[in-house]
PASEBA-1860 file (N, C-alpha, C; in nm, 3 decimals):
! residues 272
1> MQFKTAME> 1.198/1.092/-2.354/1.177/1.080/-2.213/1.213/0.898/-2.192 ~ 1.279/0.874/-2.120/1.296/0.737/-2.059/1.248/0.702/-1.925 ~ 1.236/0.584/-1.895/1.149/0.551/-1.770/1.235/0.448/-1.686 ~ 1.193/0.440/-1.566/1.229/0.355/-1.463/1.092/0.275/-1.420 ~ 1.120/0.171/-1.400/0.988/0.078/-1.348/1.013/0.019/-1.217 ~ 0.901/0.027/-1.148/0.882/-0.033/-1.033/0.735/-0.069/-1.004 ~ 0.710/-0.179/-0.951/0.586/-0.227/-0.913/0.497/-0.217/-1.040 ~ 0.556/-0.247/-1.149/0.481/-0.256/-1.268/0.455/-0.106/-1.327
9> TDVPEIGL> 0.517/0.008/-1.247/0.476/0.144/-1.293/0.572/0.215/-1.358 ~ 0.565/0.247/-1.476/0.666/0.340/-1.552/0.671/0.471/-1.536 ~ 0.779/0.518/-1.462/0.790/0.697/-1.420/0.908/0.753/-1.504 ~ 0.893/0.848/-1.547/0.972/0.926/-1.639/1.124/0.954/-1.537 ~ 1.204/0.923/-1.592/1.330/0.933/-1.511/1.353/1.080/-1.449 ~ 1.308/1.156/-1.548/1.330/1.314/-1.530/1.219/1.403/-1.496 ~ 1.173/1.434/-1.381/1.060/1.495/-1.355/1.084/1.656/-1.314 ~ 1.003/1.739/-1.321/0.999/1.877/-1.278/0.974/1.866/-1.121
17> GTYRLYGK> 1.058/1.961/-1.047/1.049/1.942/-0.918/0.980/2.115/-0.896 ~ 0.883/2.135/-0.783/0.813/2.231/-0.783/0.801/2.331/-0.671 ~ 0.927/2.302/-0.564/0.932/2.354/-0.438/0.987/2.495/-0.456 ~ 0.917/2.586/-0.401/0.923/2.728/-0.409/0.893/2.793/-0.565 ~ 0.789/2.701/-0.632/0.741/2.789/-0.724/0.602/2.828/-0.716 ~ 0.547/2.957/-0.706/0.443/3.009/-0.667/0.363/3.086/-0.776 ~ 0.228/3.092/-0.792/0.152/3.183/-0.841/0.179/3.146/-0.989 ~ 0.158/3.285/-1.051/0.206/3.299/-1.209/0.343/3.233/-1.251
25> ECKKTVAD> 0.432/3.251/-1.162/0.562/3.188/-1.235/0.548/3.021/-1.206 ~ 0.482/2.986/-1.130/0.461/2.836/-1.109/0.369/2.780/-1.244 ~ 0.264/2.842/-1.275/0.205/2.816/-1.364/0.266/2.827/-1.498 ~ 0.327/2.937/-1.529/0.411/2.923/-1.660/0.521/2.825/-1.644 ~ 0.571/2.816/-1.559/0.688/2.699/-1.564/0.613/2.558/-1.597 ~ 0.528/2.517/-1.511/0.485/2.378/-1.548/0.402/2.388/-1.693 ~ 0.340/2.510/-1.747/0.295/2.492/-1.890/0.435/2.473/-1.976 ~ 0.528/2.557/-1.920/0.667/2.561/-2.024/0.727/2.394/-2.049
33> ALDIGYRH> 0.717/2.343/-1.915/0.806/2.214/-1.901/0.697/2.101/-1.972 ~ 0.578/2.121/-1.965/0.472/2.025/-2.054/0.502/2.034/-2.187 ~ 0.506/2.168/-2.252/0.505/2.208/-2.365/0.654/2.129/-2.411 ~ 0.751/2.144/-2.357/0.912/2.075/-2.380/0.882/1.926/-2.402 ~ 0.830/1.871/-2.284/0.827/1.750/-2.309/0.842/1.672/-2.150 ~ 0.816/1.753/-2.082/0.804/1.685/-1.941/0.683/1.626/-1.912 ~ 0.689/1.476/-1.844/0.568/1.408/-1.832/0.574/1.360/-1.664 ~ 0.631/1.432/-1.590/0.660/1.408/-1.461/0.655/1.526/-1.387
41> IDTAQIYK> 0.534/1.542/-1.299/0.555/1.680/-1.217/0.562/1.615/-1.116 ~ 0.635/1.694/-0.998/0.636/1.639/-0.849/0.585/1.805/-0.776 ~ 0.488/1.794/-0.683/0.459/1.869/-0.577/0.405/1.848/-0.444 ~ 0.364/1.923/-0.367/0.332/1.864/-0.214/0.230/1.956/-0.169 ~ 0.146/1.916/-0.054/0.053/1.994/0.005/0.121/2.124/0.021 ~ 0.261/2.093/0.089/0.301/2.247/0.150/0.347/2.334/0.065 ~ 0.369/2.290/-0.051/0.440/2.383/-0.147/0.297/2.499/-0.182 ~ 0.184/2.455/-0.173/0.106/2.573/-0.182/0.108/2.615/-0.332
49> NEKEIGDA> 0.118/2.509/-0.432/0.123/2.574/-0.576/0.009/2.435/-0.669 ~ -0.043/2.372/-0.584/-0.133/2.265/-0.632/-0.219/2.288/-0.727 ~ -0.284/2.393/-0.721/-0.379/2.470/-0.782/-0.337/2.534/-0.914 ~ -0.222/2.598/-0.939/-0.147/2.625/-1.025/-0.075/2.531/-1.124 ~ -0.051/2.421/-1.067/-0.015/2.308/-1.121/-0.129/2.234/-1.218 ~ -0.256/2.237/-1.137/-0.358/2.190/-1.192/-0.395/2.286/-1.299 ~ -0.416/2.388/-1.303/-0.461/2.488/-1.388/-0.366/2.463/-1.500 ~ -0.257/2.472/-1.493/-0.136/2.448/-1.613/-0.152/2.346/-1.695
57> FYSSGIKR> -0.172/2.233/-1.621/-0.193/2.064/-1.672/-0.339/2.097/-1.730 ~ -0.451/2.140/-1.675/-0.571/2.135/-1.761/-0.588/2.235/-1.874 ~ -0.513/2.304/-1.884/-0.482/2.416/-2.022/-0.405/2.381/-2.114 ~ -0.312/2.265/-2.077/-0.220/2.199/-2.144/-0.296/2.121/-2.262 ~ -0.409/2.050/-2.216/-0.493/1.963/-2.337/-0.433/1.825/-2.303 ~ -0.310/1.798/-2.249/-0.267/1.677/-2.263/-0.347/1.554/-2.198 ~ -0.376/1.449/-2.235/-0.456/1.355/-2.172/-0.375/1.303/-2.000 ~ -0.473/1.291/-1.951/-0.440/1.260/-1.809/-0.344/1.131/-1.783
65> EEIFLTTK> -0.353/1.042/-1.860/-0.272/0.919/-1.852/-0.143/0.951/-1.871 ~ -0.125/1.050/-1.977/0.011/1.070/-2.018/0.112/1.149/-1.905 ~ 0.063/1.208/-1.800/0.138/1.268/-1.704/0.152/1.168/-1.563 ~ 0.281/1.173/-1.532/0.294/1.125/-1.377/0.283/1.235/-1.287 ~ 0.203/1.253/-1.198/0.183/1.352/-1.122/0.190/1.288/-0.963 ~ 0.289/1.368/-0.890/0.325/1.334/-0.763/0.291/1.450/-0.641 ~ 0.224/1.412/-0.568/0.193/1.515/-0.422/0.228/1.439/-0.312 ~ 0.240/1.515/-0.186/0.273/1.466/-0.068/0.187/1.509/0.020
73> VWHTNLDH> 0.170/1.427/0.158/0.107/1.482/0.278/0.199/1.532/0.358 ~ 0.166/1.652/0.428/0.240/1.739/0.495/0.270/1.629/0.628 ~ 0.380/1.631/0.727/0.371/1.566/0.808/0.288/1.592/0.912 ~ 0.222/1.729/0.915/0.109/1.717/1.021/-0.034/1.664/0.988 ~ -0.052/1.620/0.886/-0.151/1.592/0.840/-0.160/1.424/0.797 ~ -0.095/1.353/0.919/-0.066/1.210/0.882/-0.172/1.152/0.957 ~ -0.255/1.201/1.037/-0.363/1.148/1.124/-0.464/1.047/0.991 ~ -0.502/0.932/1.017/-0.587/0.855/0.937/-0.677/0.945/0.838
81> DDVLQSVE> -0.787/0.993/0.913/-0.872/1.113/0.861/-0.831/1.237/0.790 ~ -0.731/1.281/0.832/-0.658/1.379/0.804/-0.601/1.355/0.641 ~ -0.525/1.237/0.641/-0.475/1.203/0.517/-0.581/1.189/0.406 ~ -0.704/1.127/0.466/-0.819/1.123/0.350/-0.884/1.255/0.302 ~ -0.888/1.348/0.396/-0.921/1.489/0.386/-0.820/1.581/0.275 ~ -0.699/1.566/0.325/-0.621/1.633/0.261/-0.610/1.612/0.116 ~ -0.608/1.501/0.122/-0.584/1.443/-0.045/-0.704/1.464/-0.134 ~ -0.823/1.464/-0.070/-0.921/1.512/-0.137/-0.924/1.661/-0.182
89> ESLRLLRV> -0.839/1.756/-0.104/-0.834/1.882/-0.092/-0.704/1.877/-0.221 ~ -0.597/1.805/-0.247/-0.516/1.780/-0.338/-0.584/1.775/-0.479 ~ -0.673/1.677/-0.478/-0.753/1.629/-0.578/-0.794/1.744/-0.654 ~ -0.872/1.811/-0.578/-0.975/1.919/-0.620/-0.864/2.049/-0.669 ~ -0.762/2.079/-0.605/-0.667/2.180/-0.667/-0.594/2.138/-0.778 ~ -0.561/1.995/-0.781/-0.491/1.936/-0.935/-0.613/1.931/-1.004 ~ -0.715/1.925/-0.987/-0.821/1.950/-1.101/-0.808/1.775/-1.191 ~ -0.754/1.685/-1.103/-0.738/1.534/-1.149/-0.851/1.445/-1.090
97> PYIDLLLI> -0.873/1.340/-1.136/-0.945/1.231/-1.052/-0.864/1.114/-0.976 ~ -0.738/1.147/-1.002/-0.645/1.046/-0.912/-0.493/1.098/-0.939 ~ -0.443/1.065/-0.840/-0.308/1.112/-0.819/-0.201/0.994/-0.855 ~ -0.093/1.016/-0.951/-0.024/0.886/-0.961/0.070/0.784/-0.864 ~ 0.110/0.908/-0.776/0.195/0.871/-0.669/0.156/0.992/-0.547 ~ 0.113/0.917/-0.423/0.109/1.001/-0.282/0.207/0.959/-0.188 ~ 0.286/1.050/-0.143/0.412/1.013/-0.061/0.388/1.080/0.071 ~ 0.434/1.022/0.188/0.439/1.088/0.277/0.554/1.166/0.312
105> HWPNKLYS> 0.521/1.307/0.329/0.628/1.420/0.303/0.752/1.387/0.398 ~ 0.714/1.380/0.505/0.810/1.340/0.602/0.788/1.246/0.729 ~ 0.871/1.173/0.791/0.797/1.102/0.885/0.770/1.181/0.999 ~ 0.666/1.154/1.093/0.630/1.217/1.214/0.603/1.112/1.340 ~ 0.682/1.101/1.452/0.640/0.996/1.526/0.542/1.021/1.636 ~ 0.487/1.153/1.579/0.339/1.153/1.666/0.250/1.111/1.620 ~ 0.233/0.992/1.514/0.141/0.955/1.417/0.186/0.825/1.399 ~ 0.079/0.727/1.407/0.100/0.605/1.366/0.139/0.576/1.223
113> LQQTLEAM> 0.231/0.534/1.200/0.294/0.517/1.086/0.187/0.401/1.016 ~ 0.161/0.298/1.061/0.069/0.199/1.028/-0.079/0.290/0.977 ~ -0.133/0.343/1.056/-0.257/0.401/1.016/-0.259/0.508/0.919 ~ -0.132/0.569/0.922/-0.118/0.665/0.805/-0.124/0.579/0.663 ~ -0.022/0.503/0.654/-0.034/0.427/0.529/-0.134/0.314/0.506 ~ -0.218/0.307/0.612/-0.364/0.238/0.561/-0.457/0.312/0.495 ~ -0.456/0.467/0.556/-0.534/0.569/0.449/-0.476/0.551/0.328 ~ -0.358/0.574/0.306/-0.318/0.607/0.179/-0.347/0.452/0.103
121> LALRDQGK> -0.334/0.339/0.143/-0.399/0.224/0.112/-0.526/0.234/0.057 ~ -0.620/0.315/0.157/-0.736/0.301/0.112/-0.784/0.386/0.009 ~ -0.709/0.489/-0.011/-0.727/0.591/-0.135/-0.693/0.525/-0.241 ~ -0.581/0.417/-0.239/-0.536/0.338/-0.345/-0.639/0.255/-0.422 ~ -0.713/0.184/-0.277/-0.824/0.085/-0.343/-0.942/0.147/-0.395 ~ -0.951/0.274/-0.364/-1.065/0.373/-0.431/-1.044/0.411/-0.555 ~ -0.908/0.411/-0.611/-0.843/0.474/-0.731/-0.825/0.584/-0.736 ~ -0.826/0.669/-0.628/-0.773/0.803/-0.593/-0.632/0.836/-0.588
129> VLNIGVSN> -0.562/0.755/-0.565/-0.428/0.696/-0.558/-0.389/0.580/-0.645 ~ -0.277/0.605/-0.716/-0.220/0.474/-0.815/-0.119/0.416/-0.751 ~ -0.013/0.477/-0.639/0.105/0.436/-0.609/0.091/0.508/-0.482 ~ 0.175/0.452/-0.381/0.204/0.521/-0.244/0.357/0.497/-0.250 ~ 0.408/0.609/-0.135/0.546/0.588/-0.111/0.591/0.694/0.008 ~ 0.689/0.696/0.036/0.735/0.777/0.133/0.868/0.892/0.099 ~ 0.918/0.975/0.155/0.996/1.116/0.133/1.074/1.115/0.259 ~ 1.205/1.128/0.241/1.288/1.144/0.351/1.291/1.046/0.493
137> FPLSLIKE> 1.258/0.931/0.443/1.283/0.830/0.545/1.399/0.741/0.544 ~ 1.482/0.776/0.644/1.584/0.675/0.670/1.594/0.536/0.638 ~ 1.689/0.471/0.627/1.675/0.315/0.649/1.594/0.239/0.709 ~ 1.623/0.282/0.849/1.564/0.229/0.979/1.405/0.234/0.955 ~ 1.344/0.338/0.893/1.197/0.375/0.873/1.155/0.283/0.769 ~ 1.240/0.295/0.657/1.201/0.196/0.516/1.170/0.069/0.567 ~ 1.263/0.008/0.644/1.275/-0.116/0.688/1.150/-0.164/0.796 ~ 1.091/-0.049/0.857/0.948/-0.052/0.942/0.868/-0.067/0.826
145> VIEDLRIP> 0.849/-0.018/0.710/0.762/-0.025/0.635/0.751/-0.129/0.528 ~ 0.842/-0.165/0.489/0.870/-0.298/0.396/0.855/-0.418/0.473 ~ 0.941/-0.419/0.569/0.948/-0.576/0.666/0.866/-0.587/0.773 ~ 0.825/-0.482/0.853/0.767/-0.505/0.974/0.614/-0.496/0.934 ~ 0.567/-0.379/0.833/0.441/-0.362/0.816/0.382/-0.442/0.674 ~ 0.508/-0.465/0.594/0.465/-0.566/0.500/0.404/-0.480/0.391 ~ 0.439/-0.372/0.364/0.374/-0.250/0.272/0.461/-0.210/0.149 ~ 0.458/-0.246/0.034/0.546/-0.224/-0.066/0.549/-0.083/-0.104
153> ILTNQVEF> 0.636/-0.031/-0.123/0.616/0.147/-0.166/0.704/0.116/-0.316 ~ 0.661/0.240/-0.397/0.698/0.273/-0.539/0.853/0.364/-0.529 ~ 0.840/0.434/-0.434/0.975/0.496/-0.418/0.981/0.569/-0.284 ~ 1.138/0.600/-0.242/1.173/0.709/-0.118/1.236/0.810/-0.192 ~ 1.188/0.924/-0.173/1.216/1.062/-0.225/1.308/1.117/-0.108 ~ 1.437/1.124/-0.168/1.541/1.165/-0.062/1.627/1.246/-0.147 ~ 1.719/1.354/-0.067/1.812/1.441/-0.104/1.913/1.361/-0.160 ~ 1.972/1.387/-0.285/2.045/1.315/-0.340/2.144/1.341/-0.454
161> HPFFEQYN> 2.249/1.386/-0.446/2.360/1.488/-0.539/2.487/1.431/-0.531 ~ 2.536/1.490/-0.632/2.686/1.473/-0.629/2.774/1.460/-0.500 ~ 2.696/1.562/-0.421/2.776/1.615/-0.305/2.739/1.522/-0.173 ~ 2.608/1.466/-0.191/2.573/1.389/-0.069/2.490/1.252/-0.128 ~ 2.550/1.114/-0.059/2.499/1.011/-0.154/2.406/0.940/-0.067 ~ 2.320/0.837/-0.136/2.244/0.774/-0.058/2.250/0.616/-0.091 ~ 2.374/0.588/-0.077/2.418/0.423/-0.132/2.326/0.314/-0.023 ~ 2.310/0.359/0.067/2.247/0.261/0.186/2.107/0.243/0.141
169> LLDYSYEN> 2.057/0.339/0.106/1.911/0.332/0.060/1.901/0.268/-0.084 ~ 1.992/0.288/-0.153/1.993/0.260/-0.317/2.014/0.106/-0.305 ~ 2.115/0.059/-0.202/2.127/-0.089/-0.199/2.014/-0.157/-0.157 ~ 1.931/-0.109/-0.075/1.815/-0.155/0.001/1.678/-0.156/-0.120 ~ 1.715/-0.045/-0.210/1.595/-0.047/-0.290/1.609/-0.156/-0.396 ~ 1.735/-0.208/-0.418/1.783/-0.299/-0.518/1.738/-0.456/-0.485 ~ 1.718/-0.459/-0.348/1.674/-0.589/-0.282/1.524/-0.583/-0.270 ~ 1.457/-0.466/-0.272/1.314/-0.482/-0.213/1.233/-0.388/-0.354
177> EFLITAYS> 1.280/-0.368/-0.470/1.229/-0.332/-0.605/1.161/-0.196/-0.570 ~ 1.200/-0.104/-0.526/1.154/0.018/-0.509/1.239/0.127/-0.594 ~ 1.199/0.253/-0.612/1.288/0.356/-0.665/1.330/0.461/-0.567 ~ 1.466/0.501/-0.595/1.501/0.616/-0.530/1.488/0.749/-0.615 ~ 1.396/0.843/-0.565/1.383/0.965/-0.625/1.455/1.082/-0.575 ~ 1.545/1.134/-0.661/1.654/1.243/-0.571/1.586/1.380/-0.612 ~ 1.573/1.418/-0.499/1.523/1.568/-0.503/1.669/1.635/-0.454 ~ 1.672/1.790/-0.507/1.777/1.871/-0.507/1.893/1.802/-0.591
185> PLAQGRVT> 1.871/1.756/-0.690/1.976/1.680/-0.753/2.097/1.728/-0.817 ~ 2.078/1.878/-0.800/2.149/1.970/-0.849/2.239/2.061/-0.724 ~ 2.204/1.992/-0.618/2.269/2.045/-0.501/2.248/2.242/-0.488 ~ 2.086/2.216/-0.534/2.056/2.367/-0.548/2.174/2.443/-0.590 ~ 2.208/2.432/-0.673/2.307/2.499/-0.793/2.438/2.505/-0.759 ~ 2.476/2.435/-0.632/2.626/2.419/-0.637/2.678/2.355/-0.717 ~ 2.638/2.261/-0.792/2.698/2.167/-0.904/2.791/2.230/-0.996 ~ 2.722/2.357/-1.041/2.776/2.457/-1.118/2.905/2.515/-1.078
193> ENETLNSI> 2.928/2.507/-0.968/3.056/2.566/-0.931/3.185/2.479/-0.876 ~ 3.160/2.339/-0.926/3.231/2.255/-0.887/3.338/2.231/-1.003 ~ 3.473/2.225/-0.957/3.581/2.217/-1.068/3.562/2.089/-1.156 ~ 3.556/1.983/-1.057/3.575/1.862/-1.109/3.447/1.821/-1.228 ~ 3.317/1.865/-1.165/3.209/1.854/-1.247/3.203/1.955/-1.368 ~ 3.266/2.045/-1.367/3.282/2.125/-1.498/3.375/2.110/-1.577 ~ 3.463/2.026/-1.520/3.594/1.947/-1.630/3.539/1.850/-1.684 ~ 3.459/1.757/-1.632/3.384/1.653/-1.684/3.311/1.692/-1.789
201> AAEYGKTA> 3.234/1.801/-1.762/3.129/1.849/-1.862/3.197/1.894/-1.994 ~ 3.287/1.956/-1.989/3.381/2.016/-2.107/3.396/1.902/-2.223 ~ 3.461/1.795/-2.153/3.472/1.687/-2.230/3.357/1.612/-2.312 ~ 3.210/1.657/-2.270/3.133/1.613/-2.351/3.052/1.743/-2.400 ~ 3.108/1.839/-2.413/3.020/1.958/-2.454/2.892/1.982/-2.371 ~ 2.887/1.948/-2.239/2.777/1.943/-2.163/2.792/2.064/-2.040 ~ 2.700/2.063/-1.955/2.721/2.143/-1.831/2.721/2.055/-1.735 ~ 2.777/2.128/-1.605/2.794/2.037/-1.484/2.673/1.990/-1.442
209> SQISLRWL> 2.525/2.060/-1.464/2.408/1.998/-1.445/2.379/1.919/-1.508 ~ 2.391/1.885/-1.626/2.352/1.774/-1.708/2.452/1.652/-1.670 ~ 2.545/1.684/-1.636/2.646/1.572/-1.588/2.606/1.526/-1.479 ~ 2.579/1.614/-1.368/2.512/1.557/-1.243/2.361/1.472/-1.241 ~ 2.304/1.506/-1.360/2.171/1.451/-1.365/2.192/1.295/-1.447 ~ 2.326/1.301/-1.532/2.352/1.202/-1.588/2.419/1.076/-1.486 ~ 2.454/1.122/-1.376/2.523/1.026/-1.306/2.420/0.957/-1.185 ~ 2.338/1.078/-1.192/2.200/0.988/-1.090/2.143/0.884/-1.206
217> IEQENVIA> 2.088/0.927/-1.308/1.996/0.835/-1.348/2.051/0.694/-1.437 ~ 2.192/0.711/-1.440/2.265/0.605/-1.471/2.313/0.510/-1.366 ~ 2.246/0.529/-1.245/2.238/0.460/-1.134/2.110/0.402/-1.115 ~ 2.111/0.230/-1.158/1.974/0.169/-1.156/1.886/0.212/-1.027 ~ 1.752/0.227/-1.073/1.659/0.255/-0.970/1.626/0.387/-0.939 ~ 1.732/0.473/-0.982/1.747/0.630/-0.944/1.637/0.698/-1.066 ~ 1.559/0.783/-0.984/1.491/0.907/-1.082/1.541/1.040/-1.025 ~ 1.520/1.151/-1.097/1.547/1.274/-1.027/1.455/1.402/-1.091
225> IPKSSSRE> 1.448/1.491/-1.000/1.341/1.584/-0.996/1.393/1.720/-0.960 ~ 1.480/1.770/-1.095/1.529/1.915/-1.066/1.433/1.989/-1.100 ~ 1.449/2.121/-1.006/1.365/2.247/-1.034/1.443/2.325/-1.086 ~ 1.341/2.386/-1.220/1.386/2.518/-1.282/1.281/2.587/-1.322 ~ 1.313/2.725/-1.320/1.191/2.810/-1.390/1.231/2.878/-1.501 ~ 1.327/2.842/-1.549/1.375/2.932/-1.689/1.352/2.804/-1.790 ~ 1.279/2.852/-1.888/1.259/2.736/-2.024/1.399/2.678/-2.045 ~ 1.500/2.786/-2.064/1.634/2.717/-2.111/1.696/2.621/-2.004
233> HLEENLNI> 1.656/2.622/-1.861/1.744/2.529/-1.804/1.643/2.363/-1.823 ~ 1.529/2.390/-1.823/1.414/2.299/-1.819/1.463/2.219/-1.951 ~ 1.507/2.276/-2.053/1.525/2.209/-2.175/1.690/2.157/-2.158 ~ 1.767/2.234/-2.105/1.901/2.173/-2.048/1.870/2.024/-1.980 ~ 1.821/2.040/-1.881/1.787/1.939/-1.775/1.744/1.798/-1.829 ~ 1.651/1.810/-1.940/1.608/1.706/-2.044/1.703/1.632/-2.130 ~ 1.797/1.745/-2.172/1.888/1.695/-2.271/2.016/1.637/-2.254 ~ 1.997/1.520/-2.189/2.092/1.433/-2.115/2.093/1.278/-2.168
241> YDFQLSDE> 2.014/1.263/-2.294/2.008/1.146/-2.349/2.135/1.113/-2.464 ~ 2.202/1.204/-2.504/2.270/1.172/-2.595/2.420/1.160/-2.585 ~ 2.425/1.103/-2.469/2.570/1.045/-2.416/2.556/0.986/-2.282 ~ 2.685/0.895/-2.272/2.693/0.825/-2.118/2.829/0.850/-2.090 ~ 2.831/0.843/-1.930/2.981/0.869/-1.888/3.038/0.748/-1.885 ~ 3.168/0.802/-1.907/3.274/0.665/-1.888/3.286/0.631/-1.744 ~ 3.326/0.494/-1.730/3.354/0.449/-1.622/3.468/0.544/-1.528 ~ 3.562/0.582/-1.590/3.643/0.678/-1.498/3.565/0.812/-1.458
249> HFEQIDAL> 3.474/0.878/-1.548/3.408/0.983/-1.521/3.322/0.970/-1.388 ~ 3.244/0.854/-1.428/3.135/0.829/-1.296/3.220/0.773/-1.208 ~ 3.333/0.754/-1.179/3.425/0.709/-1.050/3.482/0.846/-1.034 ~ 3.485/0.962/-1.044/3.558/1.075/-1.023/3.427/1.129/-0.958 ~ 3.304/1.141/-1.021/3.212/1.201/-0.927/3.165/1.093/-0.799 ~ 3.190/0.946/-0.822/3.132/0.909/-0.671/3.263/0.933/-0.577 ~ 3.412/0.977/-0.631/3.494/1.018/-0.549/3.476/1.164/-0.495 ~ 3.370/1.226/-0.509/3.378/1.340/-0.434/3.334/1.340/-0.302
257> DKSMRMVN> 3.326/1.440/-0.244/3.309/1.434/-0.063/3.163/1.432/-0.091 ~ 3.109/1.337/0.006/2.965/1.306/-0.015/2.873/1.360/0.140 ~ 2.949/1.451/0.208/2.879/1.471/0.336/2.794/1.595/0.350 ~ 2.774/1.668/0.203/2.672/1.773/0.210/2.553/1.779/0.213 ~ 2.485/1.734/0.326/2.338/1.731/0.338/2.278/1.897/0.344 ~ 2.178/1.921/0.253/2.138/2.050/0.272/2.019/2.087/0.314 ~ 1.936/1.976/0.312/1.811/1.978/0.373/1.771/1.902/0.497 ~ 1.749/1.988/0.617/1.763/1.914/0.753/1.696/1.990/0.856
265> PTFAPDWD> 1.546/1.985/0.833/1.468/2.091/0.913/1.484/2.045/1.056 ~ 1.442/2.128/1.143/1.434/2.075/1.306/1.331/1.936/1.314 ~ 1.254/1.917/1.247/1.175/1.794/1.243/1.186/1.667/1.195 ~ 1.345/1.704/1.103/1.396/1.556/1.069/1.384/1.441/1.149 ~ 1.385/1.341/1.051/1.387/1.207/1.165/1.562/1.189/1.198 ~ 1.564/1.095/1.277/1.743/1.081/1.300/1.769/1.004/1.198 ~ 1.852/1.049/1.119/1.946/1.009/1.007/2.021/0.858/1.042 ~ 2.018/0.795/0.974/2.092/0.676/0.967/2.267/0.680/0.953
END
């Protein structure tokens, strides 16, 4: 496993996304991932699987400090006191004394961003959260956090894959030393259908998914959290460290149409 570093924190480049993993399937998937070598697990309050993830981690016997664990505060829990109470519940369900990274899952204009972040900073001061960040924040809101409120963050977690770019956020992350975490990095399976990605994959003896993940992590400041429930695909998603994309292939992926935004709920912010 390799890492990207921000705010003096090492984060495994490839993590396990757990959206829509529930019950026994979730617990087994997380157990398999930990057994294979994953050390970065991503969940959220709204996923309704923190308990299963906590059970899998507890049963693994792996030391707490070896796992990088992320959870997210849902966009209706962003009142100062609701943040504090909901994170206590997350800690209980996850069966851990602290969370490595706590994110605002989606921005919500109904709540004061400053008060939400102050609650998260209070949790950090108490040692219940080690790092804070955001998710689904467009550039204008990231600038509000960093420039107006002057609160440093570890990451902005956003949709990012070969068919949808986040280059404006990526450029800004270089200037302000935070990571971009790519969710849906395989475009919810659509990368396997792309002729260009499959053609490139054939030249390396890899899959289109592996090429896509490699393209992401070869970009400075980018980490990725692909979701998979099969052990075969879990192993496949980690097996991307024995090759490097040529400049020509990297540019071919860059040249793919980048207009396919796949996650855009009714409560999404105004995208830049």
